[in-house]
N, C-alpha and C positions, 0 to 999 in steps of 0.2 A: 783951470779957467779955460777955454776957449772963447779966444773972441769973433762970432760967427760970422763979422758982415769980414773978416779974411779968407775966411774958403772961398771958395771958387765955388762959383754954382754948377754941376755935370752938365755933358751937350742930352736930350731930348735922343733918352738909346730908347727901343726895346724891351720893357723889363720884361719880361720872357724870356727875347732869346740871350739877354746875360745874366737870367738870375745863379743859373750855377757857376758860372766862373765866379760873379760880386763875391756869393758865399764860399767855395773853395779856397780864396788865399784864405781866408781865417782858420780852414781844418788847416791842423793836425800835419807833420806826411805822416806821422804812423796812426792816424788814423785813415791814412786815405788807403794803405796801404793791406788796409784788413783788420788792425789794430782797435782795443774798445777804446771805449772816451775813459781819462786820469783824469787826477786833479789835474799834473803837465802837459796836458793837454789844454788844460782851463790857462794856464797859468800863457801858454802856447801863444792858444788868445788871444784872450788882453796882450798880449806882448803886440802882435798887428796891429790893434788900435793905440796903442801907447807910442806903436813907430812913429805910423803916421799923426795922431795929435805934435806930437815932441818933431817932427821937420816943422809943422804949420806951425806951430807957435817957438820956432825957435830950441827948443831949451836943452842941451845937454847932458843932461845929469838926468831927464827920465830918456832920453835917447841910449844912453847908456844903459838903465836898464832894458827897456822894450830890447834890446840888442840879446842880453842876457834871456831873456823870457825866450824867446826868439832862436836857440840854443835845437839845431838836428835830433841834440841825442836827449831823450827825455833827464834823464839820470844825471842829466848835468845842468838843468830849468833848476832855477830862485823858488823854492819849498813856498807856502802862503805867507807859513810868518815870515819867512825872509824877506820873503816883495814887500810885506806890508810893512816894515822894517827898512827897508832900502826908499822907500817912497817917501816913507815918512823925514828922512833925511831930506830928501831932496825938496822937498815941498816946503822945510821949513825955513831952506836958506834965505 
């Protein structure tokens, strides 16, 4: 659960100027290099979001899961099934 009052509002910026930078941070390295999207690239993108959430909410268990999702090698990222199992164990604690 995200407590929105703890999330700082970003400074006012030109959206068109930062649009590509904003979204490029959640794109996998392999997709940026021209490879097609895969389930592993979706896991990477989710890992970026989980990482931000874990930092804001100070959730070390979620941070560990996010770091696994952010592995540069797609073959070493968790599967969606493994990811769900890991997240279930963290959430139930």
